[in-house]
DRENFIGU-918560 format. One record per residue (C-alpha): x, y, z; residue number from 1. Coordinates in nm, 3 decimals. Layout:
BEGIN
PT  X  Y  Z  NUM
...
% end
This chain:
BEGIN
PT  -4.629  -5.981  4.919  1
PT  -4.528  -6.292  5.115  2
PT  -4.371  -6.203  5.450  3
PT  -4.181  -6.517  5.543  4
PT  -3.845  -6.681  5.488  5
PT  -3.782  -6.970  5.252  6
PT  -3.517  -7.234  5.217  7
PT  -3.490  -7.145  4.846  8
PT  -3.630  -6.903  4.592  9
PT  -3.636  -7.014  4.228  10
PT  -3.652  -6.737  3.967  11
PT  -3.817  -6.871  3.652  12
PT  -4.058  -7.154  3.568  13
PT  -3.902  -7.307  3.259  14
PT  -3.744  -7.651  3.237  15
PT  -3.453  -7.582  3.473  16
PT  -3.652  -7.377  3.722  17
PT  -3.931  -7.634  3.746  18
PT  -3.679  -7.917  3.784  19
PT  -3.503  -7.734  4.067  20
PT  -3.824  -7.627  4.244  21
PT  -3.984  -7.972  4.219  22
PT  -3.675  -8.156  4.343  23
PT  -3.629  -7.932  4.646  24
PT  -3.999  -7.921  4.738  25
PT  -4.037  -8.297  4.706  26
PT  -3.753  -8.334  4.958  27
PT  -3.928  -8.114  5.212  28
PT  -3.760  -7.779  5.152  29
PT  -3.970  -7.464  5.174  30
PT  -3.956  -7.330  4.817  31
PT  -4.091  -7.017  4.650  32
PT  -4.093  -7.003  4.270  33
PT  -4.142  -6.671  4.092  34
PT  -4.247  -6.642  3.726  35
PT  -4.301  -6.319  3.537  36
PT  -4.546  -6.469  3.288  37
PT  -4.922  -6.494  3.334  38
PT  -4.867  -6.866  3.390  39
PT  -4.568  -7.099  3.344  40
PT  -4.523  -7.146  2.970  41
PT  -4.724  -6.837  2.873  42
PT  -4.414  -6.677  2.721  43
PT  -4.285  -7.000  2.570  44
PT  -4.452  -7.110  2.247  45
PT  -4.159  -7.332  2.159  46
PT  -4.221  -7.674  2.009  47
PT  -3.940  -7.892  2.133  48
PT  -3.791  -8.237  2.184  49
PT  -3.800  -8.368  2.540  50
PT  -3.561  -8.641  2.651  51
PT  -3.740  -8.885  2.877  52
PT  -3.445  -9.015  3.078  53
PT  -3.372  -8.674  3.230  54
PT  -3.732  -8.615  3.333  55
PT  -3.764  -8.970  3.467  56
PT  -3.491  -8.893  3.720  57
PT  -3.714  -8.612  3.851  58
PT  -4.069  -8.745  3.801  59
PT  -4.049  -9.120  3.731  60
PT  -4.418  -9.158  3.639  61
PT  -4.442  -8.846  3.420  62
PT  -4.589  -9.047  3.130  63
PT  -4.910  -9.098  3.326  64
PT  -5.036  -8.744  3.269  65
PT  -4.773  -8.525  3.097  66
PT  -4.892  -8.352  2.776  67
PT  -4.672  -8.544  2.532  68
PT  -4.717  -8.514  2.155  69
PT  -4.536  -8.795  1.966  70
PT  -4.256  -9.033  2.059  71
PT  -3.982  -9.021  1.797  72
PT  -3.903  -9.327  1.588  73
PT  -3.719  -9.157  1.302  74
PT  -3.448  -8.892  1.270  75
PT  -3.358  -8.737  0.935  76
PT  -3.061  -8.512  0.862  77
PT  -3.067  -8.319  0.537  78
PT  -2.791  -8.122  0.366  79
PT  -2.971  -7.884  0.130  80
PT  -2.889  -7.666  -0.165  81
PT  -3.152  -7.446  -0.329  82
PT  -3.344  -7.725  -0.503  83
PT  -3.244  -8.054  -0.343  84
PT  -3.133  -8.231  -0.033  85
PT  -2.885  -8.508  0.037  86
PT  -2.989  -8.695  0.345  87
PT  -2.938  -8.971  0.590  88
PT  -3.198  -9.103  0.828  89
PT  -3.231  -9.353  1.103  90
PT  -3.556  -9.529  1.191  91
PT  -3.600  -9.814  1.434  92
PT  -3.895  -10.005  1.573  93
PT  -3.687  -10.028  1.892  94
PT  -3.810  -9.675  1.967  95
PT  -4.164  -9.816  1.995  96
PT  -4.066  -9.933  2.340  97
PT  -4.283  -9.934  2.650  98
PT  -4.110  -9.620  2.775  99
PT  -3.994  -9.422  2.470  100
PT  -3.675  -9.221  2.485  101
PT  -3.773  -8.898  2.307  102
PT  -4.097  -8.706  2.266  103
PT  -4.205  -8.391  2.089  104
PT  -4.379  -8.148  2.322  105
PT  -4.539  -7.805  2.305  106
PT  -4.373  -7.606  2.579  107
PT  -4.669  -7.383  2.664  108
PT  -4.865  -7.694  2.761  109
PT  -4.574  -7.888  2.908  110
PT  -4.448  -7.607  3.131  111
PT  -4.797  -7.557  3.274  112
PT  -4.813  -7.929  3.358  113
PT  -4.464  -7.924  3.513  114
PT  -4.561  -7.624  3.725  115
PT  -4.867  -7.809  3.853  116
PT  -4.635  -8.088  3.967  117
PT  -4.420  -7.828  4.145  118
PT  -4.725  -7.705  4.337  119
PT  -4.830  -8.060  4.420  120
PT  -4.482  -8.120  4.563  121
PT  -4.543  -7.836  4.808  122
PT  -4.377  -7.531  4.655  123
PT  -4.540  -7.188  4.647  124
PT  -4.563  -7.058  4.290  125
PT  -4.634  -6.692  4.213  126
PT  -4.685  -6.583  3.851  127
PT  -4.701  -6.232  3.703  128
PT  -4.415  -6.149  3.936  129
PT  -4.090  -6.000  3.809  130
PT  -3.783  -6.017  4.029  131
PT  -3.618  -5.677  4.006  132
PT  -3.322  -5.713  4.239  133
PT  -3.116  -5.956  4.443  134
PT  -3.084  -5.860  4.809  135
PT  -2.738  -5.884  4.965  136
PT  -2.630  -5.863  5.326  137
PT  -2.332  -5.675  5.471  138
PT  -2.099  -5.955  5.359  139
PT  -2.226  -5.930  4.998  140
PT  -2.405  -6.263  5.025  141
PT  -2.736  -6.302  4.838  142
PT  -3.011  -6.342  5.098  143
PT  -3.329  -6.283  4.900  144
PT  -3.503  -6.088  4.625  145
PT  -3.718  -5.784  4.559  146
PT  -4.003  -5.797  4.308  147
PT  -4.235  -5.559  4.129  148
PT  -4.509  -5.645  4.377  149
PT  -4.578  -5.424  4.675  150
PT  -4.459  -5.549  5.011  151
PT  -4.081  -5.535  5.011  152
PT  -3.823  -5.811  5.034  153
PT  -3.851  -6.189  5.033  154
PT  -3.572  -6.374  5.207  155
PT  -3.427  -6.720  5.148  156
PT  -3.113  -6.918  5.222  157
PT  -3.036  -6.952  4.849  158
PT  -3.163  -6.812  4.519  159
PT  -3.171  -7.030  4.207  160
PT  -3.143  -6.822  3.889  161
PT  -3.336  -7.001  3.615  162
PT  -3.428  -6.688  3.424  163
PT  -3.322  -6.789  3.072  164
PT  -3.043  -6.696  2.835  165
PT  -3.095  -6.319  2.850  166
PT  -3.217  -6.291  3.208  167
PT  -3.130  -5.947  3.338  168
PT  -3.131  -6.025  3.709  169
PT  -2.796  -6.202  3.714  170
PT  -2.627  -5.955  3.480  171
PT  -2.755  -5.652  3.672  172
PT  -2.623  -5.807  3.991  173
PT  -2.281  -5.858  3.831  174
PT  -2.296  -6.237  3.866  175
PT  -2.241  -6.293  3.493  176
PT  -2.200  -6.096  3.171  177
PT  -2.472  -6.039  2.916  178
PT  -2.431  -6.307  2.643  179
PT  -2.243  -6.188  2.337  180
PT  -2.414  -6.190  1.994  181
PT  -2.173  -6.457  1.872  182
PT  -2.274  -6.693  2.154  183
PT  -2.653  -6.667  2.114  184
PT  -2.872  -6.789  1.830  185
PT  -3.209  -6.651  1.732  186
PT  -3.453  -6.920  1.618  187
PT  -3.784  -6.837  1.453  188
PT  -4.062  -7.092  1.430  189
PT  -4.411  -7.141  1.296  190
PT  -4.674  -7.393  1.403  191
PT  -4.842  -7.551  1.099  192
PT  -5.167  -7.728  1.185  193
PT  -5.280  -8.033  0.987  194
PT  -5.515  -8.323  1.058  195
PT  -5.351  -8.604  1.251  196
PT  -5.406  -8.855  0.971  197
PT  -5.238  -8.624  0.716  198
PT  -4.926  -8.594  0.931  199
PT  -4.912  -8.972  0.972  200
PT  -4.945  -9.028  0.598  201
PT  -4.683  -8.772  0.496  202
PT  -4.421  -8.890  0.742  203
PT  -4.497  -9.262  0.734  204
PT  -4.585  -9.288  1.102  205
PT  -4.883  -9.423  1.291  206
PT  -5.045  -9.368  1.628  207
PT  -4.818  -9.161  1.850  208
PT  -4.506  -9.219  1.639  209
PT  -4.316  -8.911  1.526  210
PT  -4.039  -8.796  1.296  211
PT  -3.780  -8.517  1.318  212
PT  -3.601  -8.350  1.027  213
PT  -3.298  -8.130  1.083  214
PT  -3.153  -7.945  0.786  215
PT  -2.839  -7.745  0.710  216
PT  -2.739  -7.578  0.389  217
PT  -2.802  -7.282  0.165  218
PT  -3.129  -7.176  0.330  219
PT  -2.921  -7.013  0.605  220
PT  -2.749  -6.786  0.347  221
PT  -2.389  -6.883  0.435  222
PT  -2.454  -6.839  0.806  223
PT  -2.411  -7.118  1.061  224
PT  -2.770  -7.224  1.099  225
PT  -3.007  -7.514  1.145  226
PT  -3.354  -7.573  1.009  227
PT  -3.584  -7.808  1.195  228
PT  -3.919  -7.980  1.156  229
PT  -4.088  -8.165  1.444  230
PT  -4.410  -8.362  1.411  231
PT  -4.668  -8.310  1.684  232
PT  -5.007  -8.480  1.702  233
PT  -5.196  -8.223  1.495  234
PT  -4.927  -7.974  1.407  235
PT  -4.577  -7.936  1.268  236
PT  -4.315  -7.716  1.434  237
PT  -4.105  -7.564  1.155  238
PT  -3.822  -7.321  1.213  239
PT  -3.465  -7.210  1.157  240
PT  -3.201  -7.047  1.373  241
PT  -2.871  -6.863  1.324  242
PT  -2.633  -6.666  1.543  243
PT  -2.745  -6.316  1.635  244
PT  -2.404  -6.184  1.524  245
PT  -2.452  -6.344  1.180  246
PT  -2.796  -6.190  1.137  247
PT  -2.645  -5.851  1.216  248
PT  -2.337  -5.898  0.998  249
PT  -2.526  -6.035  0.697  250
PT  -2.815  -5.789  0.744  251
PT  -3.057  -6.080  0.707  252
PT  -3.407  -6.104  0.852  253
PT  -3.499  -6.427  1.032  254
PT  -3.842  -6.446  0.869  255
PT  -3.680  -6.431  0.523  256
PT  -3.481  -6.743  0.606  257
PT  -3.794  -6.912  0.739  258
PT  -3.984  -6.827  0.421  259
PT  -3.699  -6.975  0.215  260
PT  -3.712  -7.294  0.422  261
PT  -4.090  -7.321  0.386  262
PT  -4.074  -7.281  0.010  263
PT  -3.790  -7.528  -0.042  264
PT  -3.898  -7.814  -0.273  265
PT  -3.815  -8.071  -0.006  266
PT  -4.016  -7.897  0.269  267
PT  -4.307  -7.746  0.078  268
PT  -4.498  -8.074  0.019  269
PT  -4.474  -8.166  0.387  270
PT  -4.663  -7.855  0.501  271
PT  -4.893  -7.812  0.201  272
PT  -5.245  -7.714  0.302  273
PT  -5.149  -7.639  0.663  274
PT  -5.287  -7.353  0.869  275
PT  -5.029  -7.135  1.043  276
PT  -5.152  -7.025  1.385  277
PT  -4.835  -6.927  1.568  278
PT  -4.513  -6.743  1.488  279
PT  -4.248  -6.705  1.754  280
PT  -3.884  -6.624  1.817  281
PT  -3.657  -6.776  2.078  282
PT  -3.300  -6.705  2.189  283
PT  -3.078  -7.010  2.235  284
PT  -2.732  -7.020  2.401  285
PT  -2.475  -7.140  2.147  286
PT  -2.141  -7.059  2.303  287
PT  -2.082  -7.407  2.441  288
PT  -1.839  -7.497  2.715  289
PT  -1.627  -7.182  2.681  290
PT  -1.930  -6.957  2.739  291
PT  -2.036  -7.112  3.071  292
PT  -2.029  -6.838  3.340  293
PT  -1.962  -6.868  3.711  294
PT  -2.229  -7.113  3.827  295
PT  -2.243  -7.046  4.202  296
PT  -2.161  -6.795  4.470  297
PT  -2.257  -6.690  4.821  298
PT  -2.630  -6.757  4.837  299
PT  -2.693  -6.824  4.467  300
PT  -2.663  -7.074  4.181  301
PT  -2.746  -7.042  3.811  302
PT  -2.899  -7.318  3.596  303
PT  -3.027  -7.397  3.245  304
PT  -3.004  -7.144  2.961  305
PT  -2.897  -6.873  3.204  306
PT  -2.585  -7.084  3.259  307
PT  -2.535  -7.125  2.881  308
PT  -2.594  -7.499  2.919  309
PT  -2.693  -7.595  2.567  310
PT  -2.528  -7.854  2.343  311
PT  -2.560  -7.696  1.999  312
PT  -2.372  -7.975  1.824  313
PT  -2.619  -8.240  1.938  314
PT  -2.916  -7.999  1.946  315
PT  -2.981  -8.070  2.313  316
PT  -3.114  -7.808  2.550  317
PT  -3.413  -7.918  2.757  318
PT  -3.230  -8.221  2.895  319
PT  -2.934  -8.009  3.005  320
PT  -3.173  -7.758  3.161  321
PT  -3.365  -8.021  3.359  322
PT  -3.047  -8.197  3.467  323
PT  -2.874  -7.879  3.583  324
PT  -3.186  -7.777  3.776  325
PT  -3.208  -8.118  3.943  326
PT  -2.837  -8.130  4.029  327
PT  -2.843  -7.776  4.171  328
PT  -3.140  -7.877  4.386  329
PT  -2.966  -8.194  4.505  330
PT  -2.659  -7.992  4.603  331
PT  -2.876  -7.745  4.795  332
PT  -3.059  -8.034  4.966  333
PT  -2.726  -8.182  5.071  334
PT  -2.600  -7.853  5.215  335
PT  -2.934  -7.799  5.390  336
PT  -2.928  -8.148  5.542  337
PT  -2.598  -8.061  5.713  338
PT  -2.748  -7.737  5.851  339
PT  -2.460  -7.566  5.674  340
PT  -2.482  -7.211  5.534  341
PT  -2.533  -7.158  5.160  342
PT  -2.187  -7.012  5.110  343
PT  -1.985  -7.015  4.792  344
PT  -1.764  -7.283  4.939  345
PT  -2.056  -7.512  5.020  346
PT  -2.244  -7.445  4.695  347
PT  -1.932  -7.544  4.500  348
PT  -2.081  -7.890  4.544  349
PT  -2.324  -7.802  4.261  350
PT  -2.045  -7.748  4.011  351
PT  -1.856  -8.056  4.129  352
PT  -2.168  -8.267  4.073  353
PT  -2.241  -8.102  3.737  354
PT  -1.883  -8.160  3.620  355
PT  -1.932  -8.533  3.677  356
PT  -2.252  -8.541  3.473  357
PT  -2.298  -8.581  3.098  358
PT  -2.386  -8.209  3.080  359
PT  -2.035  -8.074  3.127  360
PT  -1.856  -8.381  2.991  361
PT  -2.033  -8.348  2.655  362
PT  -1.991  -7.971  2.637  363
PT  -1.623  -8.000  2.720  364
PT  -1.565  -8.275  2.463  365
PT  -1.700  -8.058  2.182  366
PT  -1.575  -7.724  2.314  367
PT  -1.407  -7.631  1.983  368
PT  -1.691  -7.729  1.752  369
PT  -1.907  -7.413  1.773  370
PT  -1.618  -7.183  1.685  371
PT  -1.509  -7.406  1.398  372
PT  -1.855  -7.419  1.239  373
PT  -1.911  -7.047  1.283  374
PT  -1.568  -6.948  1.151  375
PT  -1.606  -7.159  0.836  376
PT  -1.980  -7.123  0.795  377
PT  -1.968  -7.032  0.425  378
PT  -1.793  -7.361  0.352  379
PT  -2.011  -7.586  0.565  380
PT  -2.344  -7.425  0.484  381
PT  -2.308  -7.318  0.119  382
PT  -2.010  -7.457  -0.071  383
PT  -2.015  -7.816  0.050  384
PT  -2.394  -7.865  0.023  385
PT  -2.378  -7.753  -0.340  386
PT  -2.086  -7.984  -0.410  387
PT  -2.272  -8.276  -0.258  388
PT  -2.574  -8.204  -0.473  389
PT  -2.360  -8.174  -0.785  390
PT  -2.187  -8.505  -0.715  391
PT  -2.520  -8.681  -0.658  392
PT  -2.667  -8.539  -0.978  393
PT  -2.366  -8.651  -1.178  394
PT  -2.405  -9.000  -1.039  395
PT  -2.781  -9.029  -1.088  396
PT  -2.844  -8.843  -1.414  397
PT  -2.814  -9.066  -1.722  398
PT  -2.790  -8.854  -2.037  399
PT  -2.539  -9.023  -2.266  400
PT  -2.239  -8.848  -2.117  401
PT  -1.963  -9.101  -2.046  402
PT  -1.929  -9.180  -1.677  403
PT  -1.558  -9.103  -1.688  404
PT  -1.633  -8.745  -1.794  405
PT  -1.881  -8.702  -1.512  406
PT  -1.632  -8.838  -1.264  407
PT  -1.371  -8.594  -1.390  408
PT  -1.616  -8.303  -1.358  409
PT  -1.703  -8.399  -1.003  410
PT  -1.336  -8.441  -0.908  411
PT  -1.250  -8.106  -1.064  412
PT  -1.523  -7.932  -0.865  413
PT  -1.393  -8.076  -0.537  414
PT  -1.031  -7.989  -0.625  415
PT  -1.135  -7.634  -0.700  416
PT  -1.317  -7.614  -0.368  417
PT  -1.020  -7.763  -0.187  418
PT  -0.782  -7.504  -0.330  419
PT  -1.015  -7.210  -0.272  420
PT  -1.177  -7.300  0.059  421
PT  -0.954  -7.564  0.216  422
PT  -1.188  -7.862  0.183  423
PT  -0.939  -8.112  0.326  424
PT  -0.834  -7.873  0.600  425
PT  -1.195  -7.822  0.705  426
PT  -1.261  -8.196  0.706  427
PT  -0.954  -8.267  0.919  428
PT  -1.030  -7.990  1.167  429
PT  -1.393  -8.100  1.190  430
PT  -1.286  -8.458  1.260  431
PT  -1.035  -8.348  1.524  432
PT  -1.289  -8.125  1.695  433
PT  -1.545  -8.406  1.690  434
PT  -1.296  -8.628  1.874  435
% end
């Protein structure tokens, strides 16, 4: 094992860990990054959306060689019942800009590229290395780590915990609690491979243009859940996620929900004839602002999913991870430049900087939304989607029934829902929480 001291050790080579390691190394700090996988991204088969602005702040010229799939020009949101969907979508040629704002990526490829950039910046990266313990000194300050490799301890001024939502290192060390089932979602996903020209035809895109569909409704079986479809160059990422506590309470299997989504009349034609080559599951922090743990201490900081930094309402995760990793690194760089110790007091700079960023401001603004959606999930994900479909059918179907009778039937259905499930109350509370 390496027998030398480092300015910083980064545990994990995902979005937040790579952002932190790259930022510190590119500013001259001596950085060691440890990853338990065979290579960065080897354990991450996630297809995801990457927000360019956040990566640009770290690697301004990333577009030159990053493995990007499609830049997104269209966003669709569907509310689904069993046989239909009611949707809105936004498409703009403005997104065909010189430097597009959003891209689909395949994380296994992207993380490997990001890690190469970390090495080029000067960091030492060791894979197939599991950190088993944080080392503390007599004053209980974190001063390094132990790993499953032979050779003993590795010491550093500060340890950056970027180990993911269920990372055991921080919980074993008592730095944070294990996430609760009601604050973590389990998403399952398949990769459906199709020829590039077929994807372009089915989604009305050309070249590197892409489309995203996000869907809520009855496919999640009354649980708070989200289905998603992302277009890549020669594949489609299709998946659905719900809270772990809901899966346990409803005794539902994730793959059953995914099968229901795949066979839905609105989704089935989009993936017809595809070849499924990957199936994966991924845990996502969903607790929002109220689930954020202590972010810093004597000799340590925590970033990304390990810090529960995920905006479930706006479906944003990678940008929060990269930003928190960068900001943590900038705080460490500032403390290092003053030749000051990495104490809890000095590392409080990280949280102060993060609080001023969009990361915490957005999470704080919508702090009540996750609980509201989860508490009233049957309404939002079953009752209301069916009512919307019924109202649309009544409006569109012409069968000789007088319009006044159809209007009365639609009104009666909504009144019944209001009295039984508090339709108006839900709408008011949703609007207030959104404020």
